[in-house]
N, C-alpha and C positions, 0 to 999 in steps of 0.2 A: 596237642596245643592247649594251653590254659584258656579259660574263659575270656573272650575278648571284652576288654573294658576300654573303649575308645573315647578320648575326649576331643571335641571339635571346638576350635576358637576361631571366630569369624571377625576379622578386623575391618573397622571403618576407614582406617588410614586417613583420619580427618574427614575431609570431604572427597578425597581421591577415590574412594570406594563408596563410602556412605552417601555421597551426593548423587550417585547414579544407580545404586543397587539398594534394595530393601534388605539391609543386613540383618535385622531382627527376624525377618521371614526366612532367610537362609539358615539361620541358627535354629529356628523352630523346625524346619525341614530336617535338619541334620539329626535332631532327636529321634526322628522316626526311622533312621537307618539302622540296619542290623549291626549289632555290636557297640553302638554308641550309647554311653551311659551318662554323658555329660556334654553339654554344648552351651557356649555363651558368646556374647559379643565383647569386643574391646574397642575403645577409641583409637588407641595406638598400641598394638600388641608388642611392638618392639621396644616400647619405653620401659623404664624401671617398674612402674606400676603394672604394666601389661605383663611383663615376664613374671613378676611376683604373683599375679593372679593365676597364671599358668601353673606355676610351681605349687601353689596352694591347692589348686584343683587336682593336680597329680597326686598330691599327698592325701587329701581329704577323700577323694573318690577311688583311690587305689587304681589309677589309670595305668594300662600297660601298652597303650598306643596313643600317640598325639598327632592330631591333624590341625595345621594352622592354615587357614584361608586368608591370605593377605596380599602383599606385594610380590616383588621378585625375590626368589631365593638367593640371587647373586649378592644381595646386600645384607639380608638378615637371617639367612638360614643358620649360620654359626651361632647367632644369638639364641635361637630357639633350641638348637641341639644342646648348647650349654645349659640352658634352663632344665632341659630334660635330665641331663646328667647330674645336675646338683641335687635332683630329687631321686637319684639312683636308677633312673630309667635309661637303658641303653640308647645311645644317640641314633642308632640305626632303626629304632622303633618309632621314628618321627617321619611325618610326611608333610610336604609343603605344597599347598595349592595356590597357584597364582590367579587371583581373581581381579587384579588391577590391570596389568599389562594385557592379559588374556580375556578380559571381560569389560570391566567398567570404562577403561579408557578407549576402547574400541567400539562401545555401544552407548555413548553418552546421551544419544537422543532417543534411546529405546529402553527406559528404565524397567518396564514390566518384562520385556524379553531378556534383558540383561540379568535381571533377577532369576529368571528361569534357567539361564545358562549357568549362573553361579551355582545354583542348586545342583545342576548336573556335574559340574566340575568338582564340587564338594563330595558328591555321591561317588565319583570315580576315585577321588582321593581316599575316602573311607574304605572303599573296596580294595584299593591296593594296600592300605595300611594293615588290612586284616591278614595279609600274607607276608608282611615284613618279618624278618628274622634278626636276631641279635648279631652283631658283627664286631670286628676289632679293626682299628687303624693299623696299617702295616707300612713299613718303610721299603722303598724299592730304589735301586740304583737308577739314576737318570743319566743317559748319554748326553754330554754337553755339546751337542750339535743340533742343527735344525735343517729341515728341507722346506723350501718354499716352492710351491707348485704354481707356475704361471709367472711369465715375465712381463706382464703388463705394468702399468704405473703402480698398482697396489703391490704386486710382487717386488718390484724394484725397491719401493719404499720400505717394505718389510725386510727385505735382505740387507738394505743399507742400515736400517736400525739394528738389526742383529749383528751385523759386522762391526758396527760402531762400539758395541759393548763386548767385542772379543769372542763372540760365539762363532764356531766353525759352521758355515752355512753353504748349502748347495741350492742354487736357484735353477730350476728346471723349467724350460720353455720348449714347447713343440715346434714353434716356427723357427725360421732361420735367424731372425733378429728379435731383439728385445723391444718392447713397447706396446704391444697389444694394439688396441684400436687407436691409441694416442698417436701412433706413427702415421696413421691415415688422416689425421685431423690437420686443419690449416691454422686456425687461430683458437685461442682458449678463451672461454667466457668466464667471467665478465671483464677480464684484464685486457683482452685483445692480444696477449702475448703469443708469439710465434710458437706453435706447438712443437715443431722439430727441434728449435733451439732449446726449449724447456726440457724436452726428453734427452737431448744430448747432454745437458748439464746433470741431469739425474743419473744417466748411465756413467758418465765420467766420475761422479762422486762415488758410485758403487764400485767402480773399477779400482779405486784406491785401496780397497781393502784386500789384503793377501789371504785373509781367512774366508773369503767368499769365492766359491767355485761356480762359474756360470756354465750351464750346459744348454746349448741351443739345438734345435732339430732333434730333441730328445723326448722320449715318452716314457711314462711310468708303466711298467710291466706288472709288478706285484707290490703289494704292501702287506707286511705281516707284523705281528707283535701288538703292543699296547703303548699307552701314553708314556713317553719317556724312553721307550725301548722298541723303536720301530726298525724293521729291516726292509729297506726299499730297494727294489731292483729296477734299474732304469735301462732303456734300450735306445741306442743311437746307431741307425743303420742296422748292421748285422752284429754289432758288438753290444754286450750287456755288461753292466757293472753293479755291484752291490754296495749300498751305503748303510751304516748304522746311525740312526738319528733319534 
């Protein structure tokens, strides 16, 4: 393995993180961690100026790993991976540490303790980054069907949405009837709507879709495979059936 040259970027996210965590202290702590050769704070790491500073740091400090401590990777991880790639750093040598949802937002009244937790999260992110390896994106075939597990109102809603866009869907419910706990309720809050009538409407809407198969009194026996290519074996009584989803 080449010498580790890890860069750590701690984001204020405006006041979302900086208002509840001592961000400069977290960045200073990061500098003490093994393999870290550069650490800085950013007001908004995801902004153009933020990503520019990350790219400059990669280039000027010859970084071979990047750790960003910021918000949720669901929204901005692609942004930071792209910044790494623009500077010739493999995108899989990037690690994202969520110190907003996992720290500042849940410890708003405990700034000192939140700061210590953020340091620990960054420490773990840096430790993981040390073991990251280069990789490549690959395309895989995705089976155009879905299995929804559970025939409560959430499962019914999900299966209805999938059916509505033409996806072959299998809805699996272990009880004899769909509805989950909703079928045991009398009225819905806050509308006061009759729960059974509401449930009946939802089930009738679901039943309209010929591409949705409903399996009641059925349990999952095995699930094998990976995202987009699962093989699911279900069991109803003594009979078993296999689905590709």
